[in-house]
N, C-alpha and C positions, 0 to 999 in steps of 0.2 A: 414239034419244037418244045423244049423245056423252058420254063420260066424260072427266074431267080426268085427264091422265097426270102432270102436274107443275105446280107453282106457282113462278113466277119473281118475285123481288123484288130489284131493283137488282143487287147482287152476291151474292144468296143464291138457292138453289134448294131446293125441297121436292119430293121424289119421293113419289108416291102409289102404293100397291099393295094388293092383297087378301091376299097371303100372302108368306111369307119368300122363296120361290123367285123371285117376280116382282121383289121389291126387290133381291135379289142380282143378277139379270140386268140390271136397270136400273143398278145401281152399277158393274157390270163395263163396261157400255156407256159410262157417263159417264166412268169412269177412262180407257178406251181413247181416246175422242174428245178428252178434255182433254189427254192426253199428245200426241196428234197435233197439237194446236193450241198446245202449249207452255204450257198453263195448269196451275196447281197447286191441289189441294184442300187447304184448311187443316184438317187433322184435328182440331185443338183446338177448332174452331168447330162441329163436327158434333153434331147432336142426333138421337136416335132416339125420337120420341114413341111411346107405346104406345096402343093403342086399347082 
C-alpha cells in the first residue's frame, strides 16, 4: 500500500509526516528546491495543523 507524501491544491501544498524529523526534512527539501526554481514560500500563509 502506498502512503501519501503530500497534498497539492492549486498554489498550496500540504506536507504529511509521522514525526517532527520527517517534516523538518521535507521542509528543508522544499526550501532548497523552491530556491533553485526561483519560487518563494509565503511564510504568512503557512499553517501547522496538530494531530
